[in-house]
C-alpha positions in Angstrom: -5.9 -8.8 6.3 -4.3 -12.2 5.9 -3.8 -14.8 8.6 -1.6 -13.8 11.6 0.1 -15.7 14.4 -2.6 -14.4 16.7 -5.3 -15.9 14.4 -3.5 -19.2 14.4 -3.3 -19.3 18.2 -7.1 -18.7 18.3 -7.8 -21.6 16.0 -9.1 -24.3 18.3 -8.5 -27.3 15.9 -4.7 -26.6 15.7 -4.1 -26.5 19.4 -1.0 -24.2 19.2 0.5 -22.5 22.2 2.7 -19.4 22.4 5.8 -20.4 24.4 7.9 -17.3 23.8 8.1 -14.0 22.0 5.1 -11.9 20.8 2.2 -12.8 18.5 2.6 -10.0 16.0 -0.3 -8.8 13.9 1.7 -8.8 10.6 0.1 -11.2 8.0 1.8 -14.5 7.4 3.0 -14.7 3.8 3.4 -18.5 3.6 4.3 -21.7 5.6 7.7 -23.4 5.2 8.8 -26.6 6.9 12.6 -27.1 7.3 15.0 -29.0 9.4 18.0 -27.1 8.1 20.1 -25.3 10.7 20.2 -22.3 8.4 17.0 -22.2 6.2 17.3 -18.4 5.7 18.5 -18.6 2.0 15.2 -20.2 1.2 13.0 -17.6 3.0 11.6 -14.3 1.7 10.3 -12.9 4.9 6.9 -13.2 6.6 6.8 -17.0 6.6 5.8 -19.2 9.5 8.7 -21.7 9.8 7.9 -25.2 11.0 10.5 -27.6 12.5 10.8 -30.6 14.7 14.3 -29.6 15.7 15.9 -32.8 14.4 19.2 -31.0 13.6 19.0 -28.4 16.4 22.3 -28.2 18.3 22.2 -29.0 22.0 24.3 -25.9 22.9 22.2 -22.9 24.0 24.6 -20.6 22.2 24.0 -22.3 18.9 20.3 -22.4 19.5 20.4 -18.6 20.1 22.3 -18.2 16.8 19.6 -20.2 15.1 16.8 -17.9 16.5 18.8 -14.8 15.6 19.1 -16.0 12.0 15.4 -16.5 11.7 14.6 -13.1 13.3 17.0 -11.4 10.9 15.3 -13.1 7.9 12.0 -11.6 9.1 10.0 -14.7 9.7 6.6 -14.2 11.3 7.1 -17.0 13.8 8.6 -20.4 14.5 6.4 -23.5 15.0 8.2 -26.2 17.0 6.7 -29.7 16.8 7.1 -31.6 20.1 7.2 -35.4 20.7 9.1 -35.9 17.5 12.8 -35.0 17.9 12.2 -33.3 21.3 9.7 -34.1 24.1 9.4 -30.3 24.7 10.9 -27.1 23.3 14.4 -26.6 24.6 14.8 -23.9 27.2 17.6 -22.3 25.3 15.4 -21.8 22.3 12.6 -20.3 24.4 15.0 -17.8 26.1 16.5 -16.8 22.8 13.1 -16.2 21.2 12.0 -14.1 24.2 15.1 -11.9 23.8 14.5 -11.1 20.2 10.6 -11.1 20.4 10.2 -13.9 17.9 6.9 -15.8 18.3 7.7 -19.4 19.2 4.7 -21.7 18.9 4.5 -25.2 20.4 2.9 -27.6 17.9 1.4 -30.6 19.6 2.1 -34.1 18.2 -1.6 -34.5 17.2 -1.3 -31.5 14.8 0.5 -32.4 11.6 2.4 -29.6 9.9 0.3 -30.2 6.8 -2.8 -29.1 8.7 -1.2 -25.7 9.5 -0.1 -25.3 5.9 -3.6 -26.1 4.6 -5.1 -23.7 7.0 -2.8 -20.9 5.9 -3.3 -21.7 2.2 -7.1 -21.6 2.6 -7.0 -18.3 4.4 -4.7 -16.8 1.7 -7.0 -18.1 -1.1 -10.0 -16.6 0.6 -8.1 -13.3 1.1 -7.2 -13.2 -2.6 -10.8 -13.7 -3.6 -11.9 -11.0 -1.3 -9.3 -8.6 -2.6 -10.3 -9.3 -6.3 -14.0 -8.8 -5.5 -13.1 -5.5 -3.7 -11.1 -4.2 -6.6 -13.9 -5.1 -9.1 -16.5 -3.4 -7.0 -14.4 -0.3 -6.7 -13.7 -0.3 -10.5 -17.4 -0.4 -11.4 -18.3 2.3 -8.8 -15.5 4.6 -10.1 -16.5 4.1 -13.7 -20.2 4.8 -13.1 -19.3 7.9 -11.1 -16.9 9.2 -13.8 -19.6 8.8 -16.5 -22.0 11.1 -14.6 -22.0 14.9 -14.6 -19.9 16.4 -11.8 -17.7 13.3 -11.7 -14.7 14.9 -10.1 -16.2 15.4 -6.7 -17.9 12.0 -7.0 -14.6 10.3 -7.9 -13.0 11.7 -4.7 -15.9 10.5 -2.6 -15.8 7.0 -4.1 -12.0 6.8 -3.7 -12.3 7.8 0.0 -15.0 5.3 0.5 -13.3 2.3 -1.1 -9.8 3.0 0.3 -10.8 4.5 3.7 -8.6 7.5 2.9 -8.7 11.2 2.2 -8.2 12.3 -1.4 -7.5 15.5 -3.2 -7.5 16.1 -7.0 -5.5 19.0 -8.5 -5.6 20.4 -12.0 -2.5 21.2 -14.1 -2.0 24.5 -12.3 -2.2 22.9 -8.9 -5.7 24.1 -8.0 -8.0 21.7 -6.1 -10.8 20.4 -8.3 -12.1 17.7 -5.9 -11.6 16.6 -2.3 -12.9 14.1 0.2 -13.5 15.3 2.8 -13.6 19.0 1.9 -11.0 19.7 4.6 -8.5 17.3 2.9 -6.9 20.2 1.1 -5.5 21.3 4.5 -3.1 18.4 4.3 -1.4 19.7 1.1 1.0 22.4 2.5 3.5 19.9 4.0 3.7 18.2 0.6 4.6 21.4 -1.4 8.2 20.4 -2.1 7.3 16.9 -3.2 4.5 18.1 -5.5 6.9 20.5 -7.2 9.2 17.6 -7.9 6.3 15.6 -9.3 5.3 18.5 -11.5 8.7 18.6 -13.2 8.8 14.8 -13.8 7.5 13.3 -17.0 4.0 12.1 -16.5 2.7 9.7 -15.5 4.9 9.5 -12.4 4.2 8.7 -8.7 5.7 8.7 -5.3 4.9 7.3 -1.9 5.6 9.4 1.2 5.4 9.2 4.9 4.1 12.5 6.4 4.0 12.4 10.2 1.9 9.3 10.9 0.3 8.9 7.4 1.2 7.2 4.2 0.6 9.5 1.2 0.4 8.4 -2.4 0.8 11.1 -5.1 0.5 10.6 -8.9 0.8 13.0 -11.8 -1.8 12.5 -14.5 -1.6 12.4 -18.3 1.5 11.8 -20.4 4.5 13.8 -21.4 6.2 16.8 -19.8 2.9 18.7 -19.0 0.7 16.7 -16.5 -3.0 17.5 -16.7 -3.4 17.1 -13.0 -2.5 15.3 -9.8 -4.1 12.7 -7.5 -3.1 12.7 -3.8 -4.4 10.3 -1.2 -3.4 9.4 2.3 -4.3 7.4 5.4 -2.6 6.0 8.5 -2.0 2.5 7.0 0.0 1.6 4.0 -1.7 1.0 0.6 -1.6 -2.7 -0.3 -1.4 -3.9 -4.0 -5.2 -3.9 -4.3 -5.4 -0.3 -3.0 -2.7 0.7 -5.5 -4.7 -0.9 -8.3 -7.8 1.1 -7.3 -5.7 4.2 -7.2 -4.4 3.5 -10.7 -8.0 3.1 -12.0 -9.0 6.4 -10.4 -5.9 8.1 -11.9 -6.8 6.9 -15.4 -10.4 8.0 -15.1 -9.4 11.3 -13.6 -6.9 11.9 -16.5 -9.8 11.5 -18.9 -12.1 13.7 -16.8 -9.6 16.6 -16.7 -8.8 16.4 -20.4 -12.4 16.7 -21.4 -12.1 20.4 -20.9 -9.3 20.6 -23.5 -9.8 21.3 -27.2 -7.6 18.2 -27.9 -9.6 16.0 -25.5 -10.3 13.3 -28.0 -6.6 12.8 -28.9 -5.7 12.7 -25.2 -8.5 10.3 -24.3 -7.1 7.9 -27.0 -3.6 8.2 -25.5 -5.1 7.2 -22.1 -7.0 4.4 -23.8 -3.8 3.1 -25.5 -2.0 3.0 -22.2 -4.8 1.0 -20.8 -4.7 -1.4 -23.7 -0.9 -1.9 -23.2 -1.7 -2.6 -19.5 -4.2 -5.3 -20.6 -7.3 -3.4 -19.4 -9.3 -3.4 -22.6 -12.6 -3.5 -20.6 -11.9 -0.1 -19.1 -11.3 1.3 -22.6 -14.8 0.0 -23.6 -16.3 1.9 -20.7 -14.7 5.1 -22.0 -16.3 4.6 -25.4 -13.1 3.4 -27.3 -13.9 0.6 -29.8 -12.4 -2.8 -29.2 -9.3 -3.6 -31.3 -9.6 -6.0 -34.2 -9.2 -9.7 -33.6 -6.0 -9.8 -35.7 -4.0 -6.6 -35.9 -0.6 -5.1 -36.3 0.8 -2.2 -34.4 2.4 0.7 -36.4 4.8 3.2 -34.8 5.1 6.2 -37.0 7.1 9.5 -37.2 7.2 12.2 -39.9 3.4 11.8 -40.5 1.0 14.5 -41.6 -2.6 15.4 -40.5 -3.9 13.8 -43.7 -2.1 10.6 -42.6 -4.1 10.6 -39.3 -7.3 11.4 -41.2 -6.7 8.5 -43.6 -6.2 6.2 -40.6 -9.4 7.3 -39.0 -11.3 7.0 -42.3 -10.1 3.4 -42.5 -11.4 2.7 -39.0 -8.0 2.4 -37.4 -7.3 3.4 -33.8 -4.6 6.1 -33.4 -2.9 7.6 -30.3 0.2 9.7 -29.8 2.6 8.2 -27.3 6.2 9.2 -26.6 6.8 11.3 -29.7 5.3 8.8 -32.2 1.9 8.0 -33.6 0.7 4.5 -32.6 -1.8 2.9 -35.0 -3.7 -0.3 -34.4 -4.5 -1.6 -37.9 -6.1 -4.8 -39.2 -3.3 -7.2 -40.1 -4.3 -7.4 -43.8 -4.4 -3.6 -44.3 -1.5 -2.0 -46.1 0.1 0.7 -43.9 -0.4 4.3 -45.0 2.6 6.4 -46.1 4.8 8.3 -43.6 8.5 9.2 -43.3 9.2 6.2 -41.0 6.9 3.4 -39.9 7.7 0.3 -37.8 5.3 -2.6 -38.2 4.9 -5.4 -35.7 4.1 -9.0 -36.4 0.4 -9.9 -36.5 -1.1 -10.2 -33.0 -4.4 -10.6 -31.2 -5.8 -8.1 -28.6 -4.0 -9.9 -25.8 -0.7 -9.4 -27.5 -0.8 -5.6 -28.0 1.9 -4.9 -25.5 4.4 -7.2 -27.2 3.3 -5.9 -30.6 3.9 -2.4 -29.4 7.5 -3.3 -28.4 8.1 -4.9 -31.8 6.8 -1.8 -33.6 9.0 0.4 -31.6 12.0 -1.8 -32.4 11.1 -1.8 -36.1 10.7 2.1 -36.1 14.2 2.5 -34.6 15.6 0.3 -37.4 13.6 2.3 -40.0 15.1 5.6 -38.7 18.6 4.0 -38.5 18.5 2.7 -42.1 16.4 5.6 -43.6 13.6 3.4 -44.8 9.9 4.3 -45.0 8.5 1.0 -43.7 10.3 -1.6 -41.7 8.6 -4.8 -40.5 9.7 -6.5 -37.3 9.5 -9.8 -39.1 12.1 -8.6 -41.6 14.8 -7.5 -39.2 16.8 -10.7 -39.4 16.1 -11.8 -35.8 15.3 -15.3 -37.0 14.3 -17.6 -34.2 14.7 -14.8 -31.7 11.6 -13.0 -33.0 9.6 -16.1 -32.1 11.0 -16.1 -28.5 9.8 -12.8 -27.0 9.6 -14.1 -23.5 13.2 -15.3 -23.1 14.1 -13.7 -19.7 17.5 -12.5 -21.1 18.3 -10.0 -18.5 17.3 -12.3 -15.6 19.3 -15.2 -17.0 22.5 -13.2 -17.6 22.2 -10.7 -14.8 24.8 -12.3 -12.4 27.4 -12.3 -15.2 26.6 -8.7 -16.3 26.8 -7.4 -12.7 30.1 -9.2 -12.2 31.6 -7.8 -15.3 30.4 -4.3 -14.5 31.7 -4.4 -10.9 35.0 -6.2 -11.4 35.8 -5.3 -15.0 35.8 -9.0 -15.8 34.9 -10.7 -19.1 32.7 -13.6 -18.1 30.0 -12.8 -20.7 32.6 -12.7 -23.6 34.4 -15.7 -22.3 31.2 -17.7 -22.0 30.1 -16.7 -25.5 33.4 -17.7 -27.1 33.5 -21.0 -25.2 30.0 -21.8 -26.3 30.8 -20.8 -29.9 33.7 -23.3 -29.8 31.4 -26.0 -28.5 33.3 -26.2 -25.2 36.7 -26.8 -26.7 39.1 -25.2 -24.2 42.2 -24.8 -26.3 40.3 -23.3 -29.3 38.3 -20.9 -27.2 41.4 -19.8 -25.1 43.3 -19.1 -28.3 40.5 -17.0 -29.7 40.4 -15.0 -26.4 44.2 -14.7 -26.2 44.3 -16.3 -22.7 45.7 -19.5 -21.2 43.2 -22.4 -21.1 43.5 -22.5 -17.3 42.4 -18.8 -17.1 39.4 -19.6 -19.3 38.6 -22.7 -17.2 38.6 -20.5 -14.1 36.3 -18.0 -15.8 33.8 -20.7 -16.8 33.8 -22.2 -13.4 33.2 -18.7 -11.9 30.3 -18.2 -14.4 28.8 -21.6 -13.2 29.1 -20.5 -9.6 27.4 -17.1 -10.2 24.6 -18.7 -12.4 24.1 -21.6 -10.0 23.9 -23.9 -12.9 26.1 -26.7 -14.4 27.4 -26.0 -17.9 27.7 -29.8 -18.4 24.0 -29.8 -19.3 23.3 -29.3 -23.0 19.9 -27.7 -22.1 21.6 -25.1 -19.9 24.2 -24.4 -22.7 21.4 -23.9 -25.2 19.5 -21.6 -23.0 22.5 -19.4 -22.3 23.4 -19.3 -26.0 19.9 -18.1 -26.9 20.1 -15.5 -24.1 23.4 -14.2 -25.3 22.3 -14.0 -28.9 19.0 -12.4 -28.0 20.8 -9.8 -25.9 23.2 -9.0 -28.8 20.5 -8.8 -31.4 18.1 -6.6 -29.4 21.0 -4.4 -28.3 22.0 -3.8 -31.9 18.4 -2.9 -32.8 17.4 -0.9 -29.7 20.6 1.2 -29.5 21.8 2.1 -33.0 24.7 4.6 -32.9 23.7 8.2 -33.2 20.0 7.3 -33.4 17.4 10.0 -32.8 13.6 10.0 -33.1 12.3 13.1 -35.0 9.1 14.7 -34.0 6.2 15.0 -36.3 
């Protein structure tokens, strides 16, 4: 649990006093100092806001409005420094905080705001370290248990221990194969409808439920339309990000454990291993006995392949796994790809770049299917500089304009692109669009407002141009008309 208002009040060196509201037990997310009368646009919720009240209005009604805005933004509390702008906290502020239950702390003159910030930062850093250590201990314990005989019941026990929860594992038919405690299966009947929905969704899928006074996490295991099993866990408190990470590890191990009874266990284990590699958890693959990928590799995405094709890959020491109706191969970068109906080949990458290389191989495969070619390399798709800029946050940069055009049937994206193409020449761009230059000027000003950025800057213009071109190129490759992906 991170620092709370109550913990701050109990810290003797700070000397804080609760003057109004309630000292809630919700953790403080951060500390923010502001003298703005409305700082809420810069708050995300859970902050302890610090102020000396330098711009606070004298009228009690406006003070109450200030407190109401902070409470609506979900701040954890308000720290008011006295003997700076005010000798004491105004009574109107105290009364308003009491009405809405917002913790109002008096910060003495001897306590600089920076000391409160440093205290919170230290607590948060220590909490992060504790959570990382907890996740690592749980991961090691779960892996050791999974490698032992009778691992299913042991996994349930370990999960219950590390998350302080009850846990139930079900096989593909919905029959319990592990529970902690043994009576945990009694909690399943109220979840019958939700589990039916989970069973019909494409695996892996998950949901979070509130059943009576408990939070329940349910996940389907495996991949595709036929889950190999289900993991259900619950407790009275919500699962935080570390808990969810531990649940994910348990789900991956449980998927492998359930598949070992299948005649195609090896292929399914490789699929799980590939998903772990794409998630950047190569160390977990090593624990499962999957060889480490080569230092320099390419990812192949293949359709229309034969069993002999798979055997040839294995004979050459290449890792293969089926994922989403394609065979994915991790091949040494210098190795010539085998023959199949359609193959997409990524650019060379290292082990840390497998996820991006997988995306490139998928893009190249779609192009191969579209053009009817046997082998298509991502580096030959004509993306030019865009192939070297995989991390352009295209959708994030352009989202305000996309959402505007979708909601209001406008054409801000097209107008911006034409205006940039014409190097900001209003008359030329307006003629190309078939609108009056004043109409175009209004559209560009609207785009500036939505983006929150000035188009007078050549850097901003260049970034938007790259984002627009990247969006167009990737849209052409990812969504070719009439494309379909044949099965093997």
